[in-house]
N, C-alpha and C positions, 0 to 999 in steps of 0.2 A: 502493497502496501502504498511504501512511502519512496515506493520509487515511483511510481507515477504522480504522488504528489507533487514531487524534485523534477520531475518534466514537463508536465502541465506549468509548473512556473519557470520552466526555462522554454518550453514554446510559446508564454501570456511573454516573456519579457524577450524575448531576442521577435516575437511581433510589434514593439513597444517599440525596441531600436531602430528595426524598418523602416515605423512607421515615422521618426524621428528621426533620422536618415533621412527619406525621401524631401520632406518639410520642409528638413532645417540642414540644405549641405551651402556649405562656403566655396565652396566648389562651382557652382553651376554662377554661372556665368549670367548678370539682368535683363532684361528685353532691352534695346538702342535702340535711338531714333530712328525712323523710317526714311531714310535720304527722300523714298516720296515727295513728304511731307515736307521738304523744303524748297522742293525744286522750282527752276523759274521756269518750266518751260508751262507749256499750257496743259490740263486733266479734265482726266470726265471720269467724273465723282457720282458713284448711282448707288443707291442703299436699297436694303430687303428686311422685309417681319427675319427675326431666327427666330421665334416659335414656328413646327410642324407645321402646324393648323391653320396657319396667316396662309403660305403658302398655296399655291393648285395645285403639287403631290410631291406627298411623304412618303417616302418605304423606308427598308431594307428588314436584316429576320425578322422581323415580328419576334424578336426576344426581349428586345436592349429596350432602354431605359428610356428611350422615347418609343412613340407608336405610331405604324402606320396612316396615314393621313390620305385618303378619306379611308374608311374605315375598312370596305373589303377589295381593297387595289391589292394586286398579287406582291405577294415575298421574298424579298429576294432569301430562299433557305439552301439554297442547293449550295454544295458543298464549295464551292468554287466566288462564289460572289456574298459569303454566308458575314465577311468583316469589311459588309459596301455597303454602300448606302446613294440613293437618290434623292435631289428633288429641282419640286420645277417649282422659279420665285420667281411675284411681277420687281420687277424692277424701277424704282424711282430716280428722278432726276437733284439739282443742288434741291427746285423749286418744291417739291415732292405730289409733280406728276408726273404719271407712266413715262416710262421711258422705254422700256420695251421689257424681253423674256431674259432669263438666265437659268441652264440649264451645271447640275451643280452635279457631277458621280466623286463622292471620297471610299476612299478603302485605306486602309487600319494598315501601319509604316514595317515593314522586316526589322527595317535601325529603328526603331525605338529603345532607345538603353534610361531609363529612366534614374534612372542612380547615376546618369549626365546632364537629367536635367529634359533629354529629349521622349516629349512622348510627340510621337509623329500622325501623321495622315498626308498619307495622295491624294491631288485634287485636279482633275478639272472643271473649268466651267465653259459652259456655250452661252455666248452669251448677241443679240440677235439684240437691236437699234431700228426698231422700222424709220426709215428718212432719213440713216445714215450706214447702216450694212452689218456686222458682222466679231465680234474679236472669242477665241479661241483660248485661255489660259489654261499654263498648266504649271502646276503648285507642291512643293512640301512645307505645310501647317507646324507647328510647335505646339499643342494643347496643356503642354504643362504646366506654362504660370493660371492657365484657367483650371483647369486639376490644384492645381497649390493653396489661388487663391479665391476657388468660389464652388466648390464638388466635400472639397470637400472639410470645409468650414460645416458645410449643410447638408452633409454627416454625423460633423459631430453637435448640432443644433440638438436640440429635444424635441421642435416642431419640423424639420429632419427637410426643410429652408433657408437657402442664403437672400435674404435683403440689401443691398449695397448700390455701390457705383460701380464698374470695370470700366473697363475700355484697354483696349491690347491689338500690337499685330500678331497676325493669326499667323500672315508668310514668313517660313523663311529659306526660305532659297525654293530655283537651286539657283540663281543671283546665290553670288559670292556676299551679299551686303542686304542678303533678305528679301530678296527682289522677286517675282515671282515673271515668266514668261511670258509674253501678251502676241500672239501671232495674230496676222487681221487679214478676216476671212475674204470682207466679198465688200461692197461700197467703199465710201473713204475712205478703209484702213486694208484694203483687200495690199497684200504683198504687203505689209509691214511690218518690222520687226517692235514692241514697245515693253517699257513692263507696269508694271502692277505690286499690289497691296492688298490684302486682305484685312479688315483688325473687325472686331465684332464686339459690342457698348451689352454690357447687362447688366438688370440690374436686381435682379431675379429671379429663383433657380429652387426649387424642388428637385425633393431626393423619388421621387417616384413620377417627374416627368417630363423634370430636362428642364428650362428657360424656361420661363413663367415670363417674363417680360426681358426679348433683345431687339440689334436690333446689327444687321450689317453692312456694310460697307468698303463697295472694292471702289480705289479709285487707282486708274490708269493715266501715266502718264501719254502725253502724244506726241512725237517725236514735228520738229519745226517744216517737214512740205504738208503733212498733217494737215497744219494748222497755217500758212498760206495758201491752201489749197480751199474752190470755194463751196460754201456748203447746196448741200444734193437739195431740187425743190422737193417743196414740202406735197404729201403726199399721204393721201391714208391710208390708216392702217388694212385695209382691207386688199386697197391697189398693191402694196409693198411686197405681202402676203401672199397673191396671187402672182406674179415678179415673180418669188423665189421660188411657189410649185410649178 
């Protein structure tokens, strides 16, 4: 019996040391300011709701904390895609007007190293802006600060919820300075190589459902040749979608 008690105490102590090591690690560098925050070039700013049920579509393996939406949507339960999620979001511009659609596909990265402060997700965006064109964003995101400052405090809370104000850059690559790779697909962006950053603002997070109040932002830096080009003639959304088809 005494050996069982000693084993239990050892396991509990080990778990506590593991948790402390993850949350208080002096070797993990703090997030840096994104270079795009001080860029001199023109940028495109797109915002979206960080809540799954506020989007058009969200799906995953059906067993994760954030539930698929709408309720009867097909789930990604097959082995090759069980660690993948997909979402379709309405994107808004700086005036909070509808600017287009964004399709995001995310998968847990095999290069995640928690003791190094790397909770990594590989993701891609396909962004379509009627009247302007389309963009393809490739990035690696780091959710370490998100987990440490929001998720863990929510689990420690007796109400299983975190409330506060949190803002962080999620993009951690593939660019050396933590920048996403953006490639123009059509319209005024066709054939252009650009840079981008995705950030997330959270005000409330619940253990049994994930974000309760959250907003995401895509910031894309335009090259000079895109800035100097004349804008595409205005057209209705129906006309633009018909041309794309």
